[in-house]
C-alpha positions, 0 to 999 in steps of 0.5 A: 499500499505504501508504494501505491500511496507514493505513486499516487502522490507523484501523479498528484505532483506531476498534475499540479505542475502541469495543470495548476492546483485548481484544475479538476484533474488535480483535484480528482487526483488529490481526492484519490490520494486522500482515499488511499491515506484514509484507508491506510490510517484505518488499516494502521489503527486496526493493526497496531503491531504493524504500525512501527514497521510501516511508519518507518517505511513511510518516514523513509518515503517522505524523506526521499520525496 
């Protein structure tokens, strides 16, 4: 799921650079990314033992992005 979130974030950045922040395509991509992030957060809340491992990977993605 982390890879999918990162892919969707990259798409959002590309769309925003190409079309501007208020373009419908950018807004739709932002909503898609929000859905994935919400799902990820719900998954983490349901599985707290996995949280540390996934958080570590997420932090590495943020640092490299």
